[in-house]
DSSP file (Angstrom, degrees, kcal/mol; ACC not computed):
  #  RESIDUE AA STRUCTURE BP1 BP2  ACC     N-H-->O    O-->H-N    N-H-->O    O-->H-N    TCO  KAPPA ALPHA  PHI   PSI    X-CA   Y-CA   Z-CA
    1    1 A X              0   0    0      0, 0.0     3,-0.1     0, 0.0    10,-0.0   0.000 360.0 360.0 360.0 150.5  -89.8    0.6   38.9
    2    2 A X        +     0   0    0      1,-0.1     2,-0.4     2,-0.0     7,-0.1   0.939 360.0  37.4 -69.8 -98.8  -91.0   -1.1   35.8
    3    3 A X    >   -     0   0    0      1,-0.2     3,-1.2     2,-0.1    -1,-0.1  -0.404  53.3-166.9 -70.5 113.0  -89.5   -4.3   34.5
    4    4 A X  T 3  S+     0   0    0     -2,-0.4    -1,-0.2     1,-0.2    -2,-0.0   0.685  86.3  61.9 -71.2 -17.5  -88.5   -6.7   37.3
    5    5 A X  T 3  S+     0   0    0      3,-0.0    27,-0.9    27,-0.0    -1,-0.2   0.436  79.2 111.1 -87.9   0.4  -86.5   -8.8   34.9
    6    6 A X  E <   -A   31   0A   0     -3,-1.2    25,-0.3    25,-0.2    62,-0.2  -0.489  63.8-145.5 -75.7 143.5  -84.1   -6.0   34.0
    7    7 A X  E    S+     0   0A   0     23,-2.2    60,-3.0     1,-0.3     2,-0.4   0.871  92.1  21.1 -71.4 -38.2  -80.5   -6.3   35.2
    8    8 A X  E     -AB  30  66A   0     22,-1.6    22,-2.8    58,-0.2     2,-0.4  -0.999  68.4-176.7-134.1 130.7  -80.4   -2.5   35.7
    9    9 A X  E     -AB  29  65A   0     56,-2.3    56,-2.8    -2,-0.4     2,-0.4  -0.997   4.2-175.4-127.4 127.5  -83.4   -0.2   36.1
   10   10 A X  E     +AB  28  64A   0     18,-2.9    18,-1.6    -2,-0.4     2,-0.4  -0.987   2.8 179.1-126.1 128.1  -82.9    3.5   36.4
   11   11 A X  E     - B   0  63A   0     52,-2.7    52,-1.9    -2,-0.4    16,-0.2  -0.945  68.9 -26.3-134.8 114.0  -85.8    5.9   37.2
   12   12 A X  E    S+     0   0A   0     -2,-0.4    13,-0.4    13,-0.3    15,-0.2   0.770  78.8 179.3  62.8  28.4  -85.4    9.7   37.5
   13   13 A X  E     +A   26   0A   0     13,-2.4    13,-2.7    50,-0.2     2,-0.3  -0.439   4.1 171.0 -69.2 130.0  -81.7    9.4   38.6
   14   14 A X  E     - B   0  61A   0     47,-2.2    46,-2.8    10,-0.2    47,-1.3  -0.986  17.7-176.5-140.9 149.4  -80.2   12.8   39.3
   15   15 A X  E     -A   23   0A   0      8,-2.6     8,-1.9    -2,-0.3     7,-1.5  -0.981   7.3-167.4-146.6 135.6  -76.9   14.1   40.8
   16   16 A X  E     -A   21   0A   0     -2,-0.3     2,-0.5     5,-0.2     5,-0.2  -0.971  11.2-164.4-126.4 137.4  -75.9   17.7   41.4
   17   17 A X  E >  S-A   20   0A   0      3,-2.7     3,-2.3    -2,-0.4     2,-0.3  -0.933  71.0 -55.4-119.0 103.8  -72.5   19.2   42.2
   18   18 A X  T 3  S-     0   0    0     -2,-0.5     0, 0.0     1,-0.3     0, 0.0  -0.503 123.2 -17.8  62.7-122.2  -73.1   22.7   43.5
   19   19 A X  T 3  S+     0   0    0     -2,-0.3     2,-0.6    -3,-0.1    -1,-0.3   0.414 117.9 101.1 -94.1   1.3  -75.1   24.4   40.7
   20   20 A X  E <   -A   17   0A   0     -3,-2.3    -3,-2.7     1,-0.0     2,-1.1  -0.774  63.3-148.3 -94.1 122.5  -74.1   21.8   38.1
   21   21 A X  E     +A   16   0A   0     -2,-0.6    -5,-0.2    -5,-0.2     3,-0.2  -0.774  20.8 175.6 -82.6 101.4  -76.6   19.1   37.1
   22   22 A X  E    S+     0   0A   0     -7,-1.5     2,-0.4    -2,-1.1    -1,-0.2   0.887  75.9  11.5 -75.4 -39.3  -74.2   16.3   36.3
   23   23 A X  E    S-A   15   0A   0     -8,-1.9    -8,-2.6    -3,-0.2     2,-0.5  -0.994  75.5-167.0-138.5 130.8  -77.1   13.8   35.8
   24   24 A X  E     -     0   0A   0     -2,-0.4   -10,-0.2   -10,-0.2   -11,-0.2  -0.942  62.4 -34.2-130.8 114.1  -80.7   15.0   35.5
   25   25 A X  E    S-     0   0A   0     -2,-0.5     2,-0.4   -13,-0.4   -13,-0.3   0.864  75.4-176.1  52.9  48.7  -83.7   12.7   35.6
   26   26 A X  E     +A   13   0A   0    -13,-2.7   -13,-2.4   -15,-0.1     2,-0.4  -0.624   5.7 176.8 -81.7 130.4  -82.1    9.8   33.8
   27   27 A X  E     +     0   0A   0     -2,-0.4     2,-0.3   -16,-0.2   -16,-0.2  -0.993  16.3 124.5-137.3 127.2  -84.4    6.8   33.1
   28   28 A X  E     -A   10   0A   0    -18,-1.6   -18,-2.9    -2,-0.4     2,-0.3  -0.968  37.7-136.3-166.9 167.7  -83.5    3.6   31.3
   29   29 A X  E     -A    9   0A   0     -2,-0.3     2,-0.5   -20,-0.2   -20,-0.2  -0.981   4.0-154.4-132.6 147.1  -83.5   -0.2   31.6
   30   30 A X  E     -A    8   0A   0    -22,-2.8   -23,-2.2    -2,-0.3   -22,-1.6  -0.975  25.1-131.4-119.4 114.7  -80.9   -2.8   30.7
   31   31 A X  E >   -A    6   0A   0     -2,-0.5     3,-1.6   -25,-0.3   -25,-0.2  -0.305  33.6 -93.3 -64.1 147.7  -82.4   -6.3   30.0
   32   32 A X  T 3  S+     0   0    0    -27,-0.9    -1,-0.1     1,-0.2     3,-0.1  -0.321 110.6  23.5 -57.2 140.4  -80.7   -9.2   31.7
   33   33 A X  T 3  S+     0   0    0      1,-0.3     2,-0.2    -3,-0.1    -1,-0.2   0.510  97.6 118.7  82.0   5.6  -78.1  -10.9   29.6
   34   34 A X    <   -     0   0    0     -3,-1.6     2,-0.5    -4,-0.0    -1,-0.3  -0.681  62.3-127.2-105.2 160.4  -77.4   -7.8   27.4
   35   35 A X        -     0   0    0     -2,-0.2     2,-0.4    -3,-0.1    -4,-0.1  -0.892  34.8-179.9-102.4 133.1  -74.2   -5.8   26.9
   36   36 A X        -     0   0    0     -2,-0.5     2,-0.3    -6,-0.1    -6,-0.0  -0.985  10.3-174.8-140.4 142.8  -74.7   -2.1   27.5
   37   37 A X        -     0   0    0     -2,-0.4     2,-0.6     2,-0.0    -2,-0.0  -0.959  22.4-131.9-136.3 156.6  -72.6    1.0   27.4
   38   38 A X        -     0   0    0     -2,-0.3     2,-0.4     2,-0.0    -2,-0.0  -0.947  30.0-176.5-106.9 122.7  -72.9    4.7   28.1
   39   39 A X        +     0   0    0     -2,-0.6     2,-0.3     5,-0.0    -2,-0.0  -0.909  21.4 108.9-120.1 146.6  -71.6    6.9   25.4
   40   40 A X        -     0   0    0     -2,-0.4     3,-0.1     5,-0.0     4,-0.1  -0.876  60.6 -68.3 164.6 168.0  -71.3   10.7   25.2
   41   41 A X    >   -     0   0    0     -2,-0.3     3,-1.8     1,-0.2     5,-0.3  -0.174  69.3 -69.3 -71.4 167.8  -69.0   13.6   25.3
   42   42 A X  T 3  S+     0   0    0      1,-0.3    -1,-0.2     2,-0.1     0, 0.0  -0.304 124.0  24.5 -53.5 137.1  -66.9   14.7   28.2
   43   43 A X  T 3  S+     0   0    0     -3,-0.1    -1,-0.3     1,-0.0    -2,-0.1   0.520  83.4 119.9  84.7   4.7  -69.1   16.1   30.9
   44   44 A X  S <  S-     0   0    0     -3,-1.8    -2,-0.1    -4,-0.1    -3,-0.1   0.651  87.0-106.1 -79.0 -13.7  -72.2   14.2   29.8
   45   45 A X  S  > S+     0   0    0     -4,-0.2     4,-2.5   -22,-0.1     5,-0.2   0.565  78.5 130.9 103.7  10.7  -72.5   12.4   33.2
   46   46 A X  H  > S+     0   0    0     -5,-0.3     4,-2.5     2,-0.2     5,-0.2   0.956  77.6  41.3 -61.8 -52.5  -71.3    8.9   32.2
   47   47 A X  H  > S+     0   0    0      1,-0.2     4,-2.5     2,-0.2    -1,-0.2   0.898 114.9  51.7 -65.4 -40.8  -68.8    8.5   35.1
   48   48 A X  H  > S+     0   0    0      2,-0.2     4,-2.0     1,-0.2    -1,-0.2   0.916 110.4  49.5 -61.4 -43.2  -71.2   10.1   37.6
   49   49 A X  H  X S+     0   0    0     -4,-2.5     4,-2.7     1,-0.2    -2,-0.2   0.941 111.7  48.0 -60.9 -48.0  -74.0    7.6   36.5
   50   50 A X  H  X S+     0   0    0     -4,-2.5     4,-1.9     1,-0.2    -2,-0.2   0.881 109.9  52.8 -62.4 -38.0  -71.6    4.6   36.8
   51   51 A X  H  <>S+     0   0    0     -4,-2.5     5,-2.3     2,-0.2     6,-1.4   0.881 110.6  47.3 -65.8 -37.0  -70.5    5.8   40.2
   52   52 A X  H ><5S+     0   0    0     -4,-2.0     3,-1.4     4,-0.2    -2,-0.2   0.928 111.8  50.0 -68.0 -43.6  -74.1    6.0   41.4
   53   53 A X  H 3<5S+     0   0    0     -4,-2.7    -2,-0.2     1,-0.3    -1,-0.2   0.808 108.7  53.8 -63.8 -28.8  -74.9    2.6   39.9
   54   54 A X  T 3<5S-     0   0    0     -4,-1.9    -1,-0.3    -5,-0.2    -2,-0.2   0.492 114.8-117.1 -83.4  -3.4  -71.9    1.1   41.7
   55   55 A X  T < 5S+     0   0    0     -3,-1.4    -3,-0.2    -4,-0.3    -2,-0.1   0.673  87.6 111.8  77.6  15.9  -73.1    2.5   45.0
   56   56 A X  S   <S+     0   0    0     -5,-2.3     2,-0.4     1,-0.2    -4,-0.2   0.758  77.2  36.4 -91.1 -28.1  -70.0    4.8   45.3
   57   57 A X  S    S-     0   0    0     -6,-1.4    -2,-0.3    -9,-0.1    -1,-0.2  -0.992  83.6-129.2-129.5 124.5  -71.9    8.1   44.9
   58   58 A X        -     0   0    0     -2,-0.4    14,-0.1    -3,-0.1     2,-0.1  -0.511  25.9-119.5 -75.2 139.8  -75.4    8.7   46.4
   59   59 A X        -     0   0    0     -2,-0.2   -44,-0.2    -7,-0.1     3,-0.1  -0.427   6.2-139.7 -72.0 152.3  -78.0   10.1   44.0
   60   60 A X  S    S-     0   0    0    -46,-2.8     2,-0.3     1,-0.3   -45,-0.2   0.865  84.5 -10.1 -75.2 -39.0  -79.6   13.4   44.8
   61   61 A X  E    S+B   14   0A   0    -47,-1.3   -47,-2.2   -49,-0.1    -1,-0.3  -0.963 108.5  36.4-153.7 168.6  -83.0   12.0   43.6
   62   62 A X  E     -     0   0A   0     -2,-0.3     2,-0.3   -49,-0.2   -50,-0.2  -0.247  68.4-117.5  77.5-172.9  -84.5    9.1   41.8
   63   63 A X  E     -B   11   0A   0    -52,-1.9   -52,-2.7     9,-0.1     2,-0.3  -0.970  14.8-155.3-156.3 165.6  -83.2    5.5   42.2
   64   64 A X  E     -B   10   0A   0     -2,-0.3     7,-2.9   -54,-0.2     8,-0.5  -0.978   9.3-147.8-143.0 152.9  -81.7    2.7   40.4
   65   65 A X  E     -BC   9  70A   0    -56,-2.8   -56,-2.3    -2,-0.3     2,-0.5  -0.993   5.8-167.0-125.7 130.2  -81.7   -1.0   41.0
   66   66 A X  E >  S-BC   8  69A   0      3,-2.4     3,-1.9    -2,-0.4   -58,-0.2  -0.977  85.4 -13.9-114.9 119.4  -78.9   -3.3   40.0
   67   67 A X  T 3  S-     0   0    0    -60,-3.0    -1,-0.2    -2,-0.5   -59,-0.1   0.846 132.3 -55.0  53.8  34.7  -79.8   -7.0   40.2
   68   68 A X  T 3  S+     0   0    0    -61,-0.3     2,-0.5     1,-0.2    -1,-0.3   0.459 112.1 122.9  82.5   1.4  -82.9   -5.8   42.1
   69   69 A X  E <   -C   66   0A   0     -3,-1.9    -3,-2.4     9,-0.1     2,-0.3  -0.856  62.7-124.5-102.4 127.8  -80.9   -4.0   44.8
   70   70 A X  E  >  -C   65   0A   0     -2,-0.5     4,-2.0    -5,-0.2    -5,-0.2  -0.494   9.3-156.3 -72.0 129.1  -81.6   -0.3   45.3
   71   71 A X  T  4 S+     0   0    0     -7,-2.9     4,-0.3    -2,-0.3    -1,-0.2   0.782  95.6  48.7 -74.2 -26.2  -78.5    2.0   44.9
   72   72 A X  T  4 S+     0   0    0     -8,-0.5     3,-0.3     2,-0.2    -1,-0.2   0.905 122.6  29.6 -78.6 -42.5  -80.3    4.7   47.1
   73   73 A X  T  4 S+     0   0    0      1,-0.2    -2,-0.2     2,-0.1    -1,-0.1   0.754 136.3  20.8 -90.5 -25.8  -81.4    2.4   49.9
   74   74 A X     X  +     0   0    0     -4,-2.0     4,-1.3     1,-0.1     3,-0.4  -0.412  61.7 157.8-143.8  63.1  -78.6   -0.3   49.8
   75   75 A X  H  > S+     0   0    0     -4,-0.3     4,-0.9    -3,-0.3    -1,-0.1   0.839  80.3  53.2 -60.8 -32.9  -75.5    0.9   48.1
   76   76 A X  H  4 S+     0   0    0      1,-0.2     4,-0.4     2,-0.2     3,-0.3   0.858 104.9  55.6 -69.5 -33.4  -73.3   -1.7   49.9
   77   77 A X  H >4 S+     0   0    0     -3,-0.4     3,-0.8     1,-0.2     4,-0.2   0.810 100.5  59.3 -67.9 -29.8  -75.6   -4.4   48.7
   78   78 A X  H >< S+     0   0    0     -4,-1.3     3,-2.4     1,-0.2     4,-0.4   0.864  91.4  70.0 -63.7 -36.1  -75.2   -3.4   45.1
   79   79 A X  G >< S+     0   0    0     -4,-0.9     3,-0.7     1,-0.3    -1,-0.2   0.720  88.7  62.3 -61.3 -23.4  -71.4   -4.0   45.3
   80   80 A X  G <  S+     0   0    0     -3,-0.8    -1,-0.3    -4,-0.4    -2,-0.2   0.671 106.3  47.0 -72.7 -15.4  -71.8   -7.7   45.5
   81   81 A X  G <  S+     0   0    0     -3,-2.4     2,-0.3    -4,-0.2    -1,-0.2   0.380 107.6  57.3-108.7   2.0  -73.4   -7.8   42.1
   82   82 A X    <   -     0   0    0     -3,-0.7     2,-0.4    -4,-0.4   -28,-0.0  -0.844  55.8-149.2-132.3 165.2  -71.1   -5.6   40.0
   83   83 A X        -     0   0    0     -2,-0.3     2,-0.4     2,-0.0    -3,-0.0  -0.995  23.5-177.5-128.9 131.4  -67.5   -5.2   38.9
   84   84 A X        +     0   0    0     -2,-0.4     2,-0.5    -5,-0.1    -2,-0.0  -0.982  12.6 177.6-136.7 122.1  -66.3   -1.6   38.4
   85   85 A X        -     0   0    0     -2,-0.4     5,-0.1     6,-0.0     4,-0.1  -0.934  24.5-141.9-124.0 107.3  -62.9   -0.5   37.1
   86   86 A X        -     0   0    0     -2,-0.5     4,-0.4     1,-0.1     5,-0.1  -0.312  15.8-125.1 -66.1 151.9  -62.7    3.2   36.7
   87   87 A X  S    S+     0   0    0      2,-0.1     4,-0.4     3,-0.1     2,-0.3   0.903  94.9  60.9 -63.7 -41.7  -60.7    4.5   33.8
   88   88 A X  S    S-     0   0    0      1,-0.2    -2,-0.1     2,-0.1     0, 0.0  -0.690 119.2  -1.1 -91.6 141.3  -58.4    6.6   36.0
   89   89 A X  S    S+     0   0    0     -2,-0.3    -1,-0.2     2,-0.2    -2,-0.1   0.364 106.6  96.2  68.5  -3.9  -56.2    5.0   38.6
   90   90 A X  S    S+     0   0    0     -4,-0.4     2,-0.3    -3,-0.2    -2,-0.1   0.761  79.5  49.7 -86.6 -25.8  -57.5    1.5   37.8
   91   91 A X  S    S-     0   0    0     -4,-0.4     2,-0.7    -5,-0.1    -2,-0.2  -0.859  80.9-123.4-116.2 148.9  -54.7    0.5   35.5
   92   92 A X    >   -     0   0    0     -2,-0.3     3,-1.8     4,-0.2    44,-0.5  -0.824  20.8-150.0 -90.4 115.5  -51.0    0.6   35.9
   93   93 A X  T 3  S+     0   0    0     -2,-0.7    44,-2.1     1,-0.3    45,-0.2   0.783  92.7  52.8 -59.3 -32.7  -49.7    2.7   33.0
   94   94 A X  T 3  S+     0   0    0     42,-0.2     2,-0.3    41,-0.1    -1,-0.3   0.546  98.0  79.0 -85.5  -5.5  -46.4    0.9   32.7
   95   95 A X  S <  S-     0   0    0     -3,-1.8    41,-3.0     1,-0.1    42,-0.3  -0.724  85.0-114.1 -96.8 151.5  -47.9   -2.6   32.6
   96   96 A X  B  >  -D  135   0B   0     39,-0.3     4,-2.5    -2,-0.3    39,-0.2  -0.259  33.4-101.7 -72.6 169.8  -49.4   -4.0   29.5
   97   97 A X  H  > S+     0   0    0     37,-1.7     4,-2.3    34,-0.6     5,-0.2   0.939 125.8  48.3 -56.5 -47.5  -53.1   -4.8   29.2
   98   98 A X  H  > S+     0   0    0     34,-2.6     4,-2.7     1,-0.2     5,-0.2   0.907 110.1  50.8 -61.8 -43.0  -52.4   -8.5   29.8
   99   99 A X  H  > S+     0   0    0     33,-0.4     4,-2.3     1,-0.2    -1,-0.2   0.894 110.2  50.2 -63.7 -39.3  -50.1   -7.7   32.8
  100  100 A X  H  X S+     0   0    0     -4,-2.5     4,-2.4     2,-0.2    -1,-0.2   0.927 111.9  47.6 -62.4 -44.8  -52.9   -5.5   34.3
  101  101 A X  H  X S+     0   0    0     -4,-2.3     4,-2.5     1,-0.2    -2,-0.2   0.901 112.2  48.9 -65.4 -40.5  -55.5   -8.2   33.9
  102  102 A X  H  X S+     0   0    0     -4,-2.7     4,-2.3     2,-0.2    -1,-0.2   0.892 110.0  52.8 -64.8 -38.4  -53.2  -10.9   35.4
  103  103 A X  H  X S+     0   0    0     -4,-2.3     4,-2.6    -5,-0.2    -2,-0.2   0.944 112.6  43.3 -60.6 -48.8  -52.5   -8.6   38.3
  104  104 A X  H  X S+     0   0    0     -4,-2.4     4,-2.4     2,-0.2    -2,-0.2   0.867 110.8  55.2 -68.5 -35.0  -56.2   -8.1   39.0
  105  105 A X  H  <>S+     0   0    0     -4,-2.5     5,-3.0    -5,-0.2    -1,-0.2   0.920 111.8  44.6 -61.2 -42.0  -56.9  -11.8   38.5
  106  106 A X  H ><5S+     0   0    0     -4,-2.3     3,-1.5     3,-0.2    -2,-0.2   0.915 111.2  53.4 -66.6 -43.3  -54.3  -12.5   41.2
  107  107 A X  H 3<5S+     0   0    0     -4,-2.6    -2,-0.2     1,-0.3    -1,-0.2   0.876 113.3  42.9 -59.2 -39.2  -55.6   -9.8   43.4
  108  108 A X  T 3<5S-     0   0    0     -4,-2.4    -1,-0.3    -5,-0.1    -2,-0.2   0.234 114.6-118.9 -94.4  13.7  -59.1  -11.3   43.3
  109  109 A X  T < 5 -     0   0    0     -3,-1.5     2,-0.5     1,-0.2    -3,-0.2   0.853  41.6-179.6  54.2  44.0  -57.7  -14.8   43.6
  110  110 A X      < -     0   0    0     -5,-3.0    -1,-0.2    -6,-0.1     5,-0.1  -0.639  39.3-106.2 -69.5 124.4  -59.0  -16.1   40.3
  111  111 A X    >>  -     0   0    0     -2,-0.5     3,-1.6     1,-0.1     4,-1.5  -0.249  22.6-123.5 -56.4 139.4  -57.8  -19.8   40.3
  112  112 A X  H 3> S+     0   0    0      1,-0.3     4,-0.9     2,-0.2     3,-0.2   0.849 110.7  56.6 -54.1 -39.6  -54.9  -20.3   37.9
  113  113 A X  H 34 S+     0   0    0      1,-0.2     4,-0.4     2,-0.1    -1,-0.3   0.746 113.3  41.2 -67.4 -22.2  -56.7  -23.0   35.9
  114  114 A X  H <> S+     0   0    0     -3,-1.6     4,-2.3     2,-0.1    -1,-0.2   0.661  97.3  78.0 -95.2 -19.7  -59.6  -20.5   35.2
  115  115 A X  H  X S+     0   0    0     -4,-1.5     4,-2.7    -3,-0.2     5,-0.2   0.933  92.5  47.6 -60.9 -52.2  -57.5  -17.5   34.5
  116  116 A X  H  X S+     0   0    0     -4,-0.9     4,-2.4     1,-0.2    -1,-0.2   0.943 114.7  44.6 -56.8 -53.6  -56.4  -18.3   31.0
  117  117 A X  H  > S+     0   0    0     -4,-0.4     4,-2.2     1,-0.2    -1,-0.2   0.885 114.0  50.8 -60.5 -37.8  -59.9  -19.3   29.7
  118  118 A X  H  X S+     0   0    0     -4,-2.3     4,-2.5     2,-0.2    -1,-0.2   0.926 110.8  48.3 -65.0 -43.4  -61.5  -16.2   31.4
  119  119 A X  H  X S+     0   0    0     -4,-2.7     4,-2.9    -5,-0.2     5,-0.2   0.903 110.3  51.5 -65.0 -39.9  -58.9  -13.9   29.8
  120  120 A X  H  X S+     0   0    0     -4,-2.4     4,-2.2    -5,-0.2    -1,-0.2   0.915 110.7  48.4 -62.9 -42.1  -59.4  -15.4   26.4
  121  121 A X  H  X S+     0   0    0     -4,-2.2     4,-2.7     2,-0.2     5,-0.3   0.920 112.0  50.5 -61.2 -43.2  -63.2  -15.0   26.7
  122  122 A X  H  X S+     0   0    0     -4,-2.5     4,-2.0     1,-0.2     6,-0.4   0.933 111.1  47.2 -60.5 -47.6  -62.6  -11.4   27.8
  123  123 A X  H  X>S+     0   0    0     -4,-2.9     4,-1.1     1,-0.2     6,-1.0   0.879 113.4  50.2 -63.2 -37.2  -60.4  -10.6   24.9
  124  124 A X  H  <5S+     0   0    0     -4,-2.2     3,-0.3    -5,-0.2    -2,-0.2   0.961 115.8  38.0 -66.1 -52.3  -62.9  -12.2   22.4
  125  125 A X  H  <5S+     0   0    0     -4,-2.7    -1,-0.2     1,-0.2    -2,-0.2   0.773 122.1  43.3 -76.0 -22.6  -66.0  -10.4   23.6
  126  126 A X  H  <5S-     0   0    0     -4,-2.0    -1,-0.2    -5,-0.3    -2,-0.2   0.575  97.6-131.7 -96.1 -10.0  -64.3   -7.0   24.2
  127  127 A X  T  <5 +     0   0    0     -4,-1.1     3,-0.3    -3,-0.3    -3,-0.2   0.777  69.5 127.4  61.3  27.0  -62.1   -7.0   21.0
  128  128 A X    > < +     0   0    0     -5,-0.7     3,-2.4    -6,-0.4     4,-0.4   0.492  34.6 103.2 -88.2  -4.5  -59.1   -6.1   23.2
  129  129 A X  G >  S+     0   0    0     -6,-1.0     3,-1.6     1,-0.3     4,-0.2   0.859  75.7  54.4 -47.1 -47.0  -57.0   -9.0   21.8
  130  130 A X  G 3  S+     0   0    0     -3,-0.3    -1,-0.3     1,-0.3     3,-0.2   0.673 110.9  48.4 -64.2 -13.7  -54.9   -6.7   19.5
  131  131 A X  G X  S+     0   0    0     -3,-2.4     3,-2.0     1,-0.1   -34,-0.6   0.349  74.9 107.7-106.4   5.0  -54.0   -4.6   22.6
  132  132 A X  T <  S+     0   0    0     -3,-1.6   -34,-2.6    -4,-0.4   -33,-0.4   0.801  88.0  38.6 -57.5 -31.7  -53.0   -7.3   25.0
  133  133 A X  T 3  S+     0   0    0     -4,-0.2     2,-0.4    -3,-0.2    -1,-0.3   0.307  93.5 107.4-101.5   8.6  -49.3   -6.4   24.8
  134  134 A X  S <  S-     0   0    0     -3,-2.0   -37,-1.7     1,-0.1   -36,-0.1  -0.691  80.3-107.9 -86.8 136.1  -49.8   -2.6   24.6
  135  135 A X  B >   -D   96   0B   0     -2,-0.4     3,-1.8   -39,-0.2   -39,-0.3  -0.411  24.0-131.0 -60.2 136.1  -48.9   -0.6   27.7
  136  136 A X  G >  S+     0   0    0    -41,-3.0     3,-1.5   -44,-0.5   -43,-0.2   0.798 101.9  69.7 -60.3 -29.0  -52.1    0.5   29.4
  137  137 A X  G 3  S+     0   0    0    -44,-2.1    -1,-0.3   -42,-0.3   -44,-0.1   0.658  98.6  48.9 -66.1 -15.8  -50.7    4.1   29.6
  138  138 A X  G <  S+     0   0    0     -3,-1.8    -1,-0.3   -45,-0.2    -2,-0.2   0.335  84.7 110.8-107.1   7.1  -51.0    4.5   25.8
  139  139 A X    <         0   0    0     -3,-1.5    -3,-0.0    -4,-0.2   -46,-0.0  -0.494 360.0 360.0 -73.5 150.0  -54.6    3.3   25.5
  140  140 A X              0   0    0     -2,-0.1    -1,-0.1     0, 0.0    -3,-0.1   0.490 360.0 360.0 -79.6 360.0  -57.2    5.9   24.6
């Protein structure tokens, strides 16, 4: 794989479900320290790609490295370097965005003194601040 300084390196990553190519020969790099997103229509392979990068779904071919750890050879090792919250089933629809975040902070034992500052940073960089009191079930 090319750039050793990349946070994420993907080369020829593919996943097939039956006769459907969900992801085909995907190659890209994400430089360390950058913010990166996958955009595309339904069925474009975004969720499948993220599941492979998270070590949850094995690729059919190709490989990716997250923080230098191969998702094909060491999927469990990748999990120490990532945080992954799937869109479905990850949030409690009847709780607000803030209540969901506080719940997960408690679940992951974020110290109380760090929780407030971390949440404020999260709201600032994600632009979710206006939605903090919105029930998660009505988010798009």
